[in-house]
N, C-alpha and C positions, 0 to 999 in steps of 0.2 A: 537566612531570614526567616521569620515566621509569617504564615499565610492567615489571612485575617477573616476569611469567609466561612468559618467553621459552622455558624448557625444555619447557613444556608446549605452547606454541602451535606452534613449529617442528616438533615431533615429530607432533603432530596434523594439521598442514597438509602434512606430507610422508607421511603415512599410515604412520607407524611408531611410534606411541604404544602403549606396553604397560606396565602396573603390577600387580604382585602385591598382593593384598589380604589383610590379617590378619583381616578379618571381612566377610562379605556377608550382608545380611539381605534377605529378599523378604517383603513384608507385602501381603495381599490387599486390594484396594481395594473400596469400596461396600459394606461388609457390617458389622454390628456385632460380630460375633466371627470377626475374619479369621483365615485360616491364616497361619503364619509359618514360614519356613525360613531356617536360618542354618548358616553354615560358612565356611571360608576358600575362596579362589578368585582369579580375576584379571580384568581388563579388557584386551582386546586389540583392536587395530584391524586389520581385514581389508584385503585389497588394494583393495576398492572404497571405502575410507574409513570404512566402517560400523564402529562400535565394538560388539563382542560381550562378553557377560560369561559367566563359568563359575563355578558355585558347587559344591563338593564337600561333600556331606552325611556327616557322621560315621556310621558304621555303627550304633552305639548309638541314634542318633536315628532311623535308619530302623525299627529293631525297635520303638521305642516310639511311633512316629507313623504314621498313615496317609498317605501321599503323595496330595494331591488338589490339583491345580492348576486353579483356576477351575471353570466350570460347562459342562457340555455343552450344545449348542443344535443345533436343527434346521437343515438346509440351507435357505438363503434368508433366515434370521434374522440380525440384527445379532449380533455378539459382544457378550455381556452385560458390564456394567462390572465385575462381580465376578471376570471372567476375567483381569483386569489386576492387576498388582502394582506396588508401589513399591519400587525398588531403592535400598540405602544400601551402598555399598562403601567401607570404610576402608582406605587405602593405608598405606604405611610412614611417610609423613610425617604421619600422623594426620588427613589430609584425607578428608573424607567426600563422596564422589562420589554424587549423587542422580539418579534419573530416576523420575518418578511414573507412568509408563505403559509397562511391559514386558509382553510376553505370553509367558511362559516355557514351556519344554518340558523334560520329564524322561526320562532314559534310565537304566535299571537293568540291572547285569549281575551274574551269579551265578557265582562263581568257588570252586569247592569248598565250597559252602554259606555263603560270605561275600558278602552284598550290598553292592553299591556303587552309589551313585546319583549322577547328576550333573544339575544344573539348569542350562540355558543359554538364551540368548536374545540379542535386540539391544536396546542402549540407544541410541535414536536421538537422545537429548538428555540431556546430562550438565551437572550443576551442582555447584560446590562453594564453600564460603564459609570464608574465613580472617580471624580477628581482626587488625586493625592499630591498636592503641590510640592512636597518635599521629597517625593520619589526622584532617585537619580540612578536607578539600576533597572535591569531587566530580569524578570523571573517568571516562572510558569510551573503550575501544579496540574497534573493530569491524574484522573482517577477512571479506573475500569472496574465494574462489577463483575464477580465470577471468581472461579478458582484458578489459580495461575502458578505455574512452575517455572522459575526463571534460572538461568545460570548465574549463580551468586559467587561473588568473590570476597563476601564479608558475612559475619554472623551477628545475629541479635541475641543479646543476653537478656533472660528472663529470670527475675529474682522473687521468690515466693517466701513469705514468713507465715508460720502458723503458730500462734501463741507465742510461748517464750523459747520455741525451738530455734536451732540455727537455720539461717536463710538457706533454701534449697534453690541452686543455680543450674540453670539449663541454657543450651545455646542452640540456635536455629540458623542454618545457612540461607537466608532469604533476601539479602541485600546485594545489590550490584552498585559499586562506587567507581566512576571513572571521569576523566576529563578530556575534553578535545577543544578544537578551535572555536567551537560554538558556545561552550560553557561547561559548568561542573554539573554532573547528572547523579542522581540518587534514584534507584529503582528498588521498590521494597514490596514483596508479595505478603500481604496481610490476610488475615482470615476473611474471605468473601470479597476481597478487592486486591487490585493491583494500583500502586501509586508511584508516580514518576515526578520528580522535581528537577528543574533545571535553572541555574543562576548564572547570569553573565554580565560582563561589564559594559556590554553594548546591546542595543536593541536588535532584535532579529526580524526576519522577513514577517509581514502580516500574516502569512498562513503558516507560520512556524509550528503551531500547534498541531495542524493536520499533517505536516511533513513528519513531525515525531512519531505520530500514530502509524505512519505508513512505515517508517523505517523499522519501528519496533515490531510491527506485523511482519515484516519479512524474515526477521531473525528468530522469531518464536513460531512462524509458520501459521499464523492465525489473522484473520480481518479482526482489527481492534478498534471499532468505533467507541470512542471515549463517552463516558457518562457525564463527567463534570470537569470543567477546567477553570482555573483562575490564572490569569495573566496580568503582569505588572509591566507596562510600558508607557513611555511618552507622558509620565505624571498622572497615569490612570490605572485603576484596576478594572479588568474587563473579566466578568463572571459569565460563564456559559453553562447551560444544562441541556443534556440530551439523554434523559434517564430511561427512555424506552428501548434504547438501543442494547443489544446483547452481542457478545463475542461469539466467535465460531466454537462449536462443541469439538469438532475434530481439528487436529493440528497436522499440518503438512510436515513431513520429515525436514527437519531444521538444517541450515546450511552448515553448521559446525557443532560438534559435540555429540551428535547422534542421540540415541535414547538415554545415554548415560549423562548427558548435559555436562561433560567434561570440557576443559579448555575454555572457561568462562571468559577469560581475557580475549581470546579471538572472536567470540561472539559479539563483543562490544566493540571491538575493532571494526567488525563487518558493519555493525550498526552506525558507528561514526562515520564511516567511509560512505555509506548509503545516505545517511542524512545530509553530509556536506555535499554530496552530489545533488541532491533534490532540494536543498533548503532555500535557494534563490530562484525556485521556478515561479514564473509570473503566471497570474490568472488563477481562477478559483477551480479549474479542472485539475485531476491528477497529472503529475509528470508522466511521460510515456513508461519509464521504468515501472513505476507504481502502478499504472493502469493495467499493464500485462501481467504483473504478479498478482494484482487484485482478481483478475479473471481466473487465474490458476487456484487461488485459495477459494474462490466461489465454486469451481467446478469440482474441487475436492470434497465439498460438502454433499455431492450427490453420488451418482453411479461411477463406477470406474470408466464407463464410457464417456460421461461427462468430463471426467478428470483427464483422460487421454486426449480428448478433443481440445480442451482448454490448454494442455501442455503444448500441443501441435502448433496452435494458433499463437500462444504467447512467444515461443522461439522465433516464429516467422516475424511476429511484430517487433521483437528486440533487434532482430537482424536489420529491419527496415528503419527503424526510428534511431538506433543507437549507432549503427555501424555502416552508414552510407559510404560508397567508394569515394576516394579522393577525387578532386578535381581533374588532376592530371590523368589518372587512370579512367575516369569517365569519358574524358576527351579522347583519349586514345582508343577506348573501346568502341565509342560512336564512329570513329574513323574506320575501324576494322569492319563494323557492321555496314557501312555504307559502301566500303570496297568490295565486300561479300555479295551485296545485293546488286551492285552494277555487274559483277562478274556472272552471276546467276542469271540475271534478266538478258544478258548477251548471248544466252545458250542458243546455239544454231538451230535447234529443233523449232525454235519459236516462229521460224518462217513458215511452219505448217499451220494454217489457220485454226485446225481443229486442236492441235496441241496448245496454240495460243490461248484459245477460248477456255480450255479446260484448266490450265496451269498457271498462266501469267499472273493474274491477280493473286492467286493463292500463294505463290511463291513470294511475291513482293509483301503479301501481309504476314506471312510466316516469319520471313527475315526481319520484318519491321518489329516483331514482338522482342527481338533480342535486345533492343534499346534498354528494355528495363532489366536491372539487376535481380536476379532470383535470390531467395535467401539461401538456396543451396550453394550458389556462387558464393555468397558472404561467408557462409561456414566453411567453404574450402579454403577461402583466403585467411580466415582466422586460424583454422587448424593448421595451415602451412606456417603461420607466425607463432604458433605454440600457445595460442590463446585458448583454444579449445582442442579436445581429444577428436580425432577423425573418426573412431569407432561410435562415439556418441552422436556425431553428426550424421553418420550412417543409420543409426537407430531411430533418429528423428525423422529421416526420409521413410522409412518403414512405417513408423506410427502415423505420420501425417498423411500418407497414402492410404493407410488402411481406414482412418476415420473419415477422410474426405470421400471415399467411396462406400461408406456403410458397412464395411467389413471389419468390425471393431475387434474381432479376435485375431486381427493381424495374421500370424502364421499358424493359427489353429487351435491353440490351447490358452487356457486363462493364465497359466504361469508364465507363458511367453509374453502375453500382454502385460502383465505386471513387470516382468524383467524390462521390457521397452519402456514402460512409464519410469521405472527407477532410473534407466540410463538417461532418459530425456530430462528428468527433473535435475540431473547433475549437469547436463549440457546447460540447461537453463541457469543454474547458479554460476557456472563458469562463464557465461555471458555477462551475467550481472557484475561478477567479481571483476572482469576485465574492463567493463565500463566505469566502475567506481574507483578503480586503481588498487583493489585489494590483493595482497600476497600473504599467504599464511595457510593454516590448518583448515581443512574442510572434511566433511564425511562423505566418502565415495559410496553412494547407494548404488553405483552400477556393478559392483562386485559383491558376491555372497559374503555375509558377515559384516558388511558396511565399514570397512577399514577406514581409519583416518589417514589423509595424505596431505601433501603441501601443494598449494597452487602457487604458480608463478605468473603464468599467463604470457610468457616470452621465452625466447630461446635462452638456454643455459649458457652463463658466461665462462670464459675460460678460467677466471679466478675461482669460481664455485667448483668447476671441474677439478682444479689443481688441490684445493682444500679437501674435496671428498676422496680423491685418489690418495691423498696423504694419510688420511685417517684409515682408509682400507689398508694401506701399508703397515700402519701401526697396528691394526687389528690382527693382522697375519704374522706378527711378530718381527717386523722390520726385515723381512727377507727381501734380498735384492733380486733382480732379474724379472720381475713381474709388472714393470712399469705400464706396458702397454695393456695388460689384462686388467690392471687397477683402473687405467684410464677409461677403458670402454665399459667396465662394470659401473664405474662412478657415473658416466653419462647417462647409462641405461636407469639407474636408480633415481638420478636427478630428474630425468624426463618422465619417469613413471609417477614422480611426487613421493617416492618413499623416503627421501630424505631432503 
């Protein structure tokens, strides 16, 4: 399909958007009797890309109404919710541009006894909805400003003709095409922007636009707040603008492909799995997995200390949010703790009043803390099931302990700290892979040279062992008598992710 919002998109992305408004309304938020201000005005984009609004209040309106924008608050206090307003600006095409969180400012002048007041502010997020009765499909177009390098699986052909000369043809690998259960995706890296389109026969979740940005940010290692979106759903076109946002300059080591950006297919399998995992998340907050990944991407933009701390916290959060113990295990574990507490509190020496006063309450409290499952316990359980590597879980323990106790150089040198961070980022990726159900190629940053390995997240099957042992037998010239050696070697290679 073709997207119709070119006149809005191009001007917004060029920082040249400006529209006159026949009506602008500001309505106070979070109060049962909101203040409301109304008049003509305009929306205008400034040189930094931020859209500002200006509302001109009629003179008679000023005389009849007391101008009171929001509530005052003391220094050090959060700005109250009723200090924010919802903007609704109607342009000449009858489109209503809304922003549900603006913090307006008013200026008033007195010229010969005639008061003139203007309310202005920033509209950091704008949205408008237009009816399209004949619409019977779902589609979305997202645009990010900046320079991007994506794992491409298709090329764009460019043809140049100068005078009567033969056309000059060139090709650039800058497009990714793939399809999953959510729709058909086209992702194209253009000069100065990244464009993603998705078409589907069925409408997606209302927050699908944000979920796409989170999934794409995971596979490219950057926070990706989009600048422009155009969404077609429920016989309507929804246009959104967020032009002041910028993507991260630094990119986290990506889950698959490494610096060479190889294996584009696996990158988009990870994207698809991640998106399907979070696509139906309810509410306006980020899903747990996206929230923890966002924290790491944010920490990576700062010092290595901030990065190390964010990695430790994210792994802990993923263990808690995505891998809680089963109900059966939790019930059995609580019974163990109860029996242990009963046993310890029956210690004969508690008959001594001094020992009782010194230890009885402390023993009960210490054992009571065992009711909660530690991230370390979760990692041990996942390592036993083949979901993560035990040595990576041990690296997380060292890094988390160092950051928690402000000993950020962990074992003493910067190289060792970098190595721990590399190991823990692989652990983070393995936790995400397990949660989203991904099996395939990934980059192992825990080893020098960053080799590519295969993630399974489960014990190796007998069928896989048999096939691998067979190919080892073929590779050694079909020599008999080494069945057991082939079997053990195949298992070692499979468990290490080498095949």
